[in-house]
N, C-alpha and C positions, 0 to 999 in steps of 0.2 A: 240503437242497440238495446235500450230498455224494452222497447216494444217486442223485439225478438225474444228476449229472455222471458218476458211475460207470456208470450205465446207458447214457449216451450214448457212453462210451468202449468199451463192449463190442462185440464183433464182430457180434452179432445186431442191435443197434440201428443200426449202420452199414449193414448190409445192408438193413434196413427203410427207412432214410432214402434210400438209393440207389434202392431199388425205388419209393418214393414219388415221388422226383424224376423217375425214368425214366417213370413213369406219367403225370405231368404233361406231360413233354416229348412223349410219344407222343400224348397227347390234344390238345395244341396243334398238332402237325403234322397230325393228322387233321382238326382244325377248318379248317386252311388248305386242305387238299385238298377238304373238303366245300364250302367257299366257292367254290372254283374250279369244282366240278361244278355248284353252284347257278347260277353265272353262265352256264355252258355250257347248262344247262337253260333258263334265261330266254332266251338268244339263240336256242336251237332253237325254243322256243315262239313267239317273235316272228316268226321266219322262217316257221313253219307257219301262223300267223294271216295273215301278209302274203300267203302263197300262195293263200289262199281269197278274196282280194278280186277277182281277175279273174273267176273263175267266178261269184262272187256278183253282181258288177256285170252280167255277161251274163245271169244269171237274172232280175235286176230289169228289165233292158231287155226281156227276153222277156215278163215279166208286164205291163210297160207296153204292149207291142205287143198283147197279148191284150185288155187293158182298152180300148185304143183301138179294136180291132175290134168288141168287144161294144158299146162306146159308139156306134160308127158305125151298127151295126145298130139299136140302140134309137132313135137320133135319126132314122134313115131311117123306121122304123116310125111314130114320132110325126108326122113331117113328112108322110108319105103319108096318115095318117088325118086330117090337118087340125087337130091339137091345137095350141092357141095357146101352150102351154107349151114349145114345142120349143127355144127359145133357152136357157132355163134348164137343160134337160136336156143340151143340147150343151155348155154351159159347164161343168157339173159333171163329165161323163164325160171330156171332153178336158182339163179342169183336173187331174183325178186322174192321167191319163196323163202329162201334162207334169210333175206333181209327182214321180212315180216316177222319171222319167228324170233330172230335175235333182237329186233327192236322191241317186241312185246316183252320179252324176258328182261331186257335191260331197263325199260320203263317201270316195270313192276318192281324190280329190285331197288330202283332209285326212290320210289315213292311209298313203298311199304316197309 
């Protein structure tokens, strides 16, 4: 026990303990700064993702318009040929178009 106390009283041991405490202090300060940078990164990612909703919504609206046009042409072709299954085809194509538009609007309202 005396040897341990004598070692702690030596100048080298005091320097080593001071260096160890300084290392822990620097590490804890670095963790605080890292947490701050992490929050800044999360906030930046959130703003980047939110900025994609308007172009994404417009893209889905454009896809819905193209689906509606294709559906209109298909229904017109079936109607012109006298196919009795025209109403089912019209309901499926225009239902898909309406689903795309409503889904885009609802997703935009949930996340923005």
